[in-house]
C-alpha positions in Angstrom: 22.2 19.4 -43.5 18.9 17.8 -42.3 20.8 14.8 -41.0 23.1 17.1 -39.1 20.2 19.0 -37.5 18.5 15.7 -36.6 21.6 14.4 -34.9 22.0 17.7 -33.1 18.5 17.5 -31.7 19.0 13.8 -30.7 22.2 14.7 -28.8 20.4 17.6 -27.1 17.5 15.3 -26.1 19.9 12.7 -24.6 21.8 15.5 -22.7 18.5 17.0 -21.5 17.5 13.5 -20.3 20.6 13.2 -18.3 20.1 16.7 -16.8 16.5 15.8 -15.8 17.5 12.4 -14.4 20.2 14.0 -12.4 17.9 16.7 -11.1 15.3 14.1 -10.0 18.0 12.0 -8.4 19.2 14.8 -6.3 15.6 15.6 -5.3 15.1 12.0 -4.1 18.4 12.0 -2.2 17.3 15.1 -0.4 13.8 13.9 0.3 13.8 15.2 3.8 12.5 11.9 5.1 13.8 10.0 8.1 13.0 6.3 7.8 13.4 3.9 10.8 13.0 0.1 11.0 10.8 -1.1 13.8 11.5 -4.0 16.1 7.8 -4.9 16.3 4.9 -6.0 14.2 2.6 -3.4 12.7 -0.1 -3.2 15.4 2.4 -3.2 18.3 4.5 -0.5 16.6 1.5 1.8 16.2 0.4 1.1 19.8 3.8 1.7 21.2 4.2 5.0 19.3 0.7 6.2 20.4 1.6 5.3 24.1 4.9 7.2 23.8 3.2 10.3 22.4 0.5 10.2 25.1 3.2 9.6 27.8 4.9 12.8 26.7 1.7 14.8 27.0 1.5 15.4 23.2 -1.9 15.8 21.6 -2.9 13.0 19.2 -5.0 14.6 16.5 -5.7 11.6 14.2 -4.9 8.0 13.4 -5.6 7.2 9.8 -5.7 3.5 8.8 -4.7 3.9 5.1 -4.9 0.2 4.4 -8.6 0.2 5.6 -9.3 3.2 3.3 -7.7 1.3 0.5 -9.7 -1.9 1.1 -12.9 0.2 1.1 -11.9 1.5 -2.3 -11.1 -2.0 -3.6 -7.3 -1.2 -3.6 -4.8 -3.6 -2.1 -2.3 -1.9 0.2 0.0 -3.3 2.8 -0.7 -2.2 6.4 -0.2 1.6 6.6 -1.2 4.0 9.4 -0.6 7.7 9.5 -0.4 9.2 13.0 -0.9 13.0 13.3 0.1 14.6 16.6 1.8 17.7 18.0 2.5 20.1 20.8 0.7 23.4 19.8 3.0 25.7 21.9 6.0 24.2 20.1 4.7 23.6 16.6 2.8 26.9 16.2 6.0 28.8 16.6 6.9 27.7 13.1 3.8 29.2 11.7 4.6 32.6 13.2 7.8 32.5 11.2 6.2 31.4 7.9 2.5 30.7 7.7 3.0 28.2 4.8 4.9 25.9 7.2 1.4 25.0 8.5 1.4 22.4 5.6 3.9 20.5 7.7 2.3 20.9 11.1 1.1 19.1 13.1 3.7 16.2 12.9 2.9 13.3 10.6 4.4 9.9 11.4 3.8 7.2 8.9 4.0 3.5 10.0 3.9 1.0 7.2 4.7 -2.7 6.5 6.7 -3.5 3.4 6.2 -6.5 1.0 8.7 -8.5 3.2 6.7 -7.9 6.3 9.1 -5.4 7.8 7.6 -2.4 9.6 9.0 1.1 9.1 8.3 4.6 10.4 8.8 7.7 8.2 8.6 11.4 9.1 9.9 14.7 7.8 13.3 15.7 9.1 12.8 19.0 10.9 16.0 20.5 9.5 14.6 19.9 6.1 11.3 21.5 7.1 13.1 24.6 8.3 15.0 24.8 5.0 11.9 24.1 3.0 10.1 27.1 4.6 13.2 29.2 4.9 12.7 29.5 8.7 15.9 30.8 10.3 14.7 32.2 13.6 13.5 29.1 15.3 16.6 26.9 15.7 15.9 26.0 19.3 12.3 25.0 18.5 13.4 22.9 15.5 16.1 21.3 17.7 13.5 20.4 20.4 11.1 19.0 17.8 13.9 16.9 16.4 14.7 15.5 19.8 11.0 14.8 20.6 10.3 12.9 17.3 13.6 10.9 17.7 12.6 10.0 21.2 9.2 8.8 20.1 10.5 6.7 17.2 13.2 5.3 19.4 10.5 3.4 21.3 10.2 1.0 18.4 13.5 1.6 16.4 16.4 -0.6 15.5 18.1 2.3 13.6 17.5 5.7 12.3 18.8 7.2 9.1 17.9 9.7 6.4 16.2 8.1 3.5 18.2 7.9 0.3 
């Protein structure tokens, strides 16, 4: 009887493991991230993106050199820069629909170099942001935000795809 109960719990533990693994896998597949490969080295990618943002009249709020912060903390990190920017008349509309969406505004665009020396950009897909915050009354604003970020990233991009 004890052997049968032990086997039952072992089977249940394995089944639960598969359920959890499947759940995590679907979460990762729907990460909401858009990752784009850059044609340029790290510094040039960052400068081109900043120039494109400025050229569109969009406010640049911050440029955070994460690799420098890591070095100051005695941590090795490949080059990584976070750009934070936005157009308040556009972005603040989302907050009027759901105040918690402020966690995703202004826009964050990560530029990083991988171990092979390739430079990438990563940002949140605006459709994903809308679903995350259950915003259904700002379709035109989300569409505009999607066009703007795609245009900015296209200044350095070879391709654009949802991260998997």
